[in-house]
C-alpha positions as CSV (number, residue, x, y, z in Angstrom):
1,X,17.9,7.2,21.0
2,X,18.7,9.8,18.4
3,X,20.1,10.3,14.8
4,X,20.4,13.2,12.3
5,X,18.5,13.6,9.0
6,X,21.0,15.0,6.5
7,X,18.9,15.1,3.5
8,X,15.3,14.8,2.3
9,X,13.8,14.2,-1.1
10,X,10.7,13.1,-2.8
11,X,9.3,12.3,-6.2
12,X,5.9,12.1,-7.8
13,X,5.4,10.6,-11.3
14,X,4.5,13.2,-14.1
15,X,1.0,11.7,-14.9
16,X,-1.7,13.8,-13.2
17,X,-5.1,12.2,-13.0
18,X,-7.7,14.7,-12.0
19,X,-11.1,13.8,-10.5
20,X,-12.9,13.9,-13.9
21,X,-10.6,11.3,-15.4
22,X,-10.8,9.2,-12.2
23,X,-14.6,9.5,-12.1
24,X,-14.8,8.3,-15.8
25,X,-12.7,5.2,-15.0
26,X,-14.2,4.3,-11.6
27,X,-17.7,5.3,-11.8
28,X,-17.3,7.3,-8.6
29,X,-18.5,10.8,-9.3
30,X,-16.0,13.7,-9.1
31,X,-18.3,15.4,-6.5
32,X,-18.2,12.3,-4.3
33,X,-14.5,11.9,-4.4
34,X,-14.1,15.5,-3.4
35,X,-16.7,15.2,-0.6
36,X,-15.4,12.0,1.1
37,X,-11.6,12.3,0.3
38,X,-11.0,16.0,-0.3
39,X,-8.8,15.0,-3.2
40,X,-8.7,17.0,-6.5
41,X,-5.9,15.1,-8.3
42,X,-3.4,12.3,-7.9
43,X,-0.3,10.9,-9.6
44,X,-0.3,7.5,-11.3
45,X,2.4,5.4,-13.0
46,X,0.0,3.4,-15.0
47,X,-0.5,4.3,-18.6
48,X,-3.6,5.9,-20.1
49,X,-4.5,2.9,-22.2
50,X,-2.8,0.1,-20.2
51,X,-2.4,-0.9,-16.5
52,X,1.3,-1.3,-16.9
53,X,3.5,1.4,-15.6
54,X,4.9,3.8,-18.1
55,X,8.6,3.2,-19.0
56,X,10.9,4.2,-16.2
57,X,8.1,4.5,-13.7
58,X,8.2,1.2,-11.8
59,X,8.3,1.4,-8.0
60,X,12.0,1.1,-7.9
61,X,12.3,4.0,-10.4
62,X,10.3,6.2,-8.1
63,X,12.5,5.1,-5.2
64,X,15.6,6.0,-7.0
65,X,14.4,9.5,-8.0
66,X,13.5,10.3,-4.4
67,X,16.7,8.7,-3.1
68,X,18.9,10.8,-5.5
69,X,16.9,13.9,-4.4
70,X,17.8,13.2,-0.7
71,X,21.3,12.4,-1.5
72,X,21.8,15.6,-3.4
73,X,20.1,17.5,-0.6
74,X,22.6,15.9,1.9
75,X,25.5,16.5,-0.5
76,X,26.7,13.0,-0.2
77,X,27.4,10.3,-2.8
78,X,25.4,7.0,-3.0
79,X,28.8,5.1,-2.6
80,X,29.0,6.5,1.0
81,X,25.9,4.8,2.0
82,X,26.3,1.6,4.0
83,X,22.6,0.8,4.9
84,X,19.6,0.8,2.6
85,X,16.1,0.3,4.2
86,X,13.4,0.2,1.4
87,X,9.7,0.5,2.5
88,X,7.0,-0.5,0.1
89,X,3.9,-2.6,-0.3
90,X,4.1,-2.5,-4.1
91,X,7.7,-3.4,-5.1
92,X,8.7,-4.4,-8.5
93,X,9.4,-8.0,-7.5
94,X,9.0,-10.2,-4.4
95,X,12.6,-11.2,-5.3
96,X,14.9,-9.4,-5.9
97,X,14.1,-7.2,-3.1
98,X,13.5,-3.4,-3.5
99,X,16.5,-2.6,-1.3
100,X,18.8,-4.4,-3.6
101,X,17.3,-3.0,-6.8
102,X,17.5,0.5,-5.4
103,X,21.2,0.0,-4.3
104,X,22.1,-1.3,-7.7
105,X,20.6,1.5,-9.6
106,X,22.2,4.2,-7.4
107,X,25.6,2.7,-7.4
108,X,25.8,1.8,-3.7
109,X,28.7,-0.5,-2.9
110,X,28.5,-3.1,-0.2
111,X,25.7,-2.4,2.2
112,X,23.3,-3.9,4.7
113,X,19.8,-4.0,3.3
114,X,16.3,-4.4,4.6
115,X,13.1,-4.6,2.6
116,X,10.0,-3.7,4.6
117,X,6.6,-4.6,3.1
118,X,4.8,-2.5,5.7
119,X,2.4,0.4,4.7
120,X,1.9,3.3,7.1
121,X,4.2,2.5,10.0
122,X,7.1,1.3,7.7
123,X,8.9,4.6,7.9
124,X,9.0,4.5,11.7
125,X,10.1,0.9,11.8
126,X,12.9,1.7,9.4
127,X,13.8,4.6,11.6
128,X,14.1,2.4,14.6
129,X,16.2,-0.1,12.7
130,X,18.6,2.6,11.5
131,X,18.8,4.0,15.0
132,X,19.7,0.6,16.4
133,X,22.5,0.2,13.8
134,X,23.8,3.7,14.6
135,X,23.8,3.0,18.4
136,X,25.7,-0.3,17.9
137,X,28.3,1.3,15.6
138,X,27.2,-0.9,12.7
139,X,26.2,2.0,10.2
140,X,27.5,5.4,9.5
141,X,25.2,6.5,6.7
142,X,21.7,5.1,6.1
143,X,19.3,5.7,3.2
144,X,15.6,5.2,4.1
145,X,13.3,5.2,1.2
146,X,9.4,4.9,1.1
147,X,7.9,4.3,-2.3
148,X,4.6,3.0,-3.8
149,X,3.3,2.3,-7.3
150,X,-0.2,0.9,-6.7
151,X,-2.0,2.3,-9.6
152,X,-1.3,-0.7,-11.9
153,X,-3.2,-2.9,-9.5
154,X,-6.5,-0.9,-9.9
155,X,-9.4,-2.6,-11.8
156,X,-12.2,-0.7,-13.5
157,X,-15.6,-1.8,-14.9
158,X,-19.2,-2.5,-13.8
159,X,-18.3,-5.7,-12.0
160,X,-15.8,-4.0,-9.8
161,X,-17.0,-3.7,-6.1
162,X,-17.6,-0.3,-4.7
163,X,-14.8,-0.6,-2.1
164,X,-12.3,-1.3,-4.8
165,X,-13.4,1.5,-7.0
166,X,-13.1,3.9,-4.0
167,X,-9.6,2.5,-3.4
168,X,-8.7,3.5,-7.0
169,X,-9.6,7.1,-6.5
170,X,-8.0,7.4,-3.0
171,X,-4.6,5.7,-3.5
172,X,-1.8,7.2,-5.5
173,X,1.9,6.8,-6.5
174,X,5.0,8.5,-5.1
175,X,8.2,8.1,-3.2
176,X,10.3,9.9,-0.6
177,X,13.5,9.3,1.2
178,X,15.8,10.5,3.9
179,X,19.5,10.3,4.4
180,X,20.3,9.6,8.1
181,X,23.4,9.4,10.2
182,X,24.5,9.1,13.9
183,X,24.8,12.4,15.8
184,X,27.8,14.4,14.9
185,X,29.6,13.4,18.0
186,X,29.4,9.8,17.0
187,X,30.6,10.2,13.4
188,X,34.0,9.0,12.2
189,X,34.2,11.9,9.7
190,X,32.2,15.2,9.2
191,X,29.3,15.0,6.7
192,X,26.8,17.6,5.6
193,X,25.0,19.8,8.1
194,X,21.9,18.1,9.5
195,X,18.5,19.2,8.4
196,X,16.8,17.7,11.5
197,X,17.6,15.7,14.6
198,X,15.4,12.8,15.6
199,X,15.2,12.5,19.3
200,X,12.1,10.1,20.0
201,X,10.6,7.2,18.2
202,X,7.6,5.2,19.2
203,X,6.0,2.2,17.6
204,X,3.5,-0.2,19.0
205,X,1.5,-3.1,17.6
206,X,-1.5,-4.7,19.2
207,X,-1.0,-8.2,20.2
208,X,-4.6,-9.2,20.1
209,X,-5.7,-11.4,17.2
210,X,-8.5,-9.7,15.4
211,X,-9.5,-9.0,11.7
212,X,-7.4,-6.4,9.9
213,X,-9.2,-3.2,8.8
214,X,-7.1,-3.4,5.5
215,X,-5.6,-6.4,3.9
216,X,-4.0,-7.6,0.6
217,X,-3.3,-11.3,-0.1
218,X,0.0,-12.6,-1.4
219,X,-0.6,-13.5,-5.0
220,X,2.2,-16.1,-5.2
221,X,1.3,-18.0,-2.1
222,X,-2.2,-17.4,-0.7
223,X,-3.7,-17.0,-4.2
224,X,-1.8,-18.9,-6.9
225,X,-2.1,-17.1,-10.3
226,X,-5.1,-18.3,-12.0
227,X,-8.0,-17.0,-14.3
228,X,-10.3,-17.7,-11.3
229,X,-8.3,-15.7,-8.9
230,X,-8.2,-12.8,-11.4
231,X,-12.0,-13.0,-11.9
232,X,-12.7,-13.1,-8.2
233,X,-10.8,-9.9,-7.5
234,X,-9.7,-11.3,-4.1
235,X,-6.2,-10.0,-4.8
236,X,-7.5,-6.4,-4.7
237,X,-7.8,-6.8,-0.9
238,X,-10.3,-5.7,1.6
239,X,-10.8,-2.2,3.1
240,X,-13.2,-1.6,5.9
241,X,-13.4,2.2,5.5
242,X,-15.6,3.0,8.5
243,X,-13.7,0.7,10.9
244,X,-10.3,2.0,9.7
245,X,-11.5,5.6,10.1
246,X,-13.0,5.2,13.5
247,X,-10.3,3.1,15.1
248,X,-7.3,4.3,13.1
249,X,-7.9,8.0,13.8
250,X,-7.8,7.4,17.6
251,X,-4.7,5.2,17.4
252,X,-2.8,7.8,15.2
253,X,-3.5,10.6,17.7
254,X,-2.6,8.3,20.6
255,X,0.7,7.8,18.9
256,X,1.3,11.5,18.7
257,X,0.5,11.8,22.5
258,X,2.9,8.9,23.3
259,X,5.8,10.3,21.4
260,X,5.3,13.7,22.8
261,X,5.3,12.2,26.4
262,X,8.5,10.3,25.5
263,X,10.1,13.5,24.2
264,X,8.9,15.4,27.3
265,X,7.1,18.0,25.1
266,X,3.5,19.3,24.9
267,X,1.2,20.1,22.0
268,X,1.9,23.7,22.6
269,X,5.6,23.2,21.9
270,X,4.9,21.5,18.5
271,X,4.9,23.4,15.2
272,X,3.3,20.7,13.0
273,X,1.8,17.3,13.5
274,X,2.8,15.7,10.2
275,X,0.3,12.8,9.9
276,X,-0.4,10.3,7.2
277,X,-2.6,11.6,4.5
278,X,-5.1,8.8,4.9
279,X,-8.4,10.5,3.7
280,X,-10.1,13.8,3.6
281,X,-11.4,15.8,6.4
282,X,-8.2,15.4,8.5
283,X,-8.9,18.6,10.4
284,X,-12.4,17.5,11.3
285,X,-11.1,14.0,12.4
286,X,-8.4,15.7,14.6
287,X,-10.7,18.3,16.2
288,X,-12.3,15.7,18.8
289,X,-8.6,15.0,20.0
290,X,-7.9,18.7,20.6
291,X,-5.7,19.1,17.6
292,X,-5.8,22.7,16.2
293,X,-6.2,22.8,12.5
294,X,-3.2,25.1,12.0
295,X,-0.9,22.5,13.4
296,X,-2.0,19.8,11.0
297,X,-0.7,20.4,7.3
298,X,-2.5,18.6,4.6
299,X,-1.6,17.8,0.9
300,X,-3.9,14.9,0.1
301,X,-5.9,17.3,-2.2
302,X,-3.0,17.2,-4.8
303,X,-1.1,14.1,-4.0
304,X,-3.7,11.5,-2.9
305,X,-3.0,8.7,-0.4
306,X,0.6,7.4,-1.1
307,X,0.6,4.9,1.5
308,X,4.1,4.4,3.1
309,X,5.5,7.4,1.2
310,X,2.8,9.9,2.4
311,X,4.4,11.4,5.5
312,X,7.7,12.0,4.0
313,X,6.4,13.5,0.8
314,X,4.4,15.9,3.0
315,X,7.5,16.7,5.1
316,X,9.6,17.3,2.0
317,X,6.8,19.6,0.6
318,X,6.9,21.7,3.8
319,X,10.7,21.8,3.7
320,X,11.1,22.9,0.1
321,X,8.0,25.3,0.5
322,X,9.9,27.3,3.0
323,X,7.4,26.3,5.7
324,X,10.0,25.0,8.3
325,X,12.1,27.3,10.5
326,X,15.2,26.6,12.6
327,X,14.1,25.1,16.0
328,X,10.6,24.0,14.9
329,X,9.5,20.9,16.7
330,X,7.7,18.4,14.4
331,X,5.9,15.2,15.5
332,X,5.4,12.7,12.7
333,X,2.6,10.1,13.5
334,X,0.3,7.5,12.0
335,X,-1.7,4.4,12.6
336,X,-1.9,1.2,10.4
337,X,-5.1,-0.8,10.4
338,X,-3.6,-3.8,8.6
339,X,-1.8,-4.8,11.8
340,X,-3.4,-2.3,14.1
341,X,-0.2,-0.6,14.8
342,X,0.7,3.0,15.7
343,X,3.9,5.0,15.4
344,X,5.4,8.4,16.0
345,X,8.6,10.3,15.8
346,X,9.8,13.7,17.2
347,X,12.3,15.8,15.5
348,X,13.9,19.3,15.8
349,X,14.4,21.2,12.6
350,X,17.9,22.7,12.4
């Protein structure tokens, strides 16, 4: 099980929403936002006076911008891509799917596409799909994109429940992408030099039937559109913050341990544990699991929680900020409370 990352890219929408603006909208004080989430600002696609995304700022637009950055970094054309895997919980449409919209806007020719409506473990599931396609000789160049544009779904006002108001100051918009290919020995023709080599992937979902810690209903099926559905705010979902934090943290670090075991490496060998930026106090949460703070980079303070895009945005920030050196071992890992899943991936920076 292995593949190469040829290029990496990310994109954040230009509108910056600081805590003072978020507090004025949500009723959650700037001090409280800072205390519980350690966020100072986030990016939103929604307009200042409307919930609708600003022009050219839908989820597919963010995905395209991140994909182009990754393709440019890899030095390959979109036309060379034969597989597109698009991860998002907030796509433009149910149909047509995000992989199709992305490929059409980029100018990809014939391709195998997969839309994955999976939040935090979506990147890792996409990586496993790409890896299987490479191993079977069914793909030569894959584009994996993670993109979220959740801010248009936020509701504000005195009747909005506290949990929904907390979600609105926690979650943010953004996208990131990688260009992946089989190992050099398995390619039909030489491509760009590799940025990193992935050599272990772990994903696991609990088979037990239990209530999810985080859930959002399908508007077109579970809740048919109606004034009553809008007023009830059920479509805004459910987020059990305490349960997610308590169980999700343990699952995320268990994922890191499992992928390190699969890769036959120890924590001492790892340069960075690149984890999903779920909430603030990530260093404090990791301390009981024996994770040194200097091994856990954090960017939630200026990015927010970008759901499926979180890990790749952070990885791209480390890369472009000159924080990664040849030979660095990185462990990407997360947990997902909507399906009580965990995932991890080990890669060596070239």
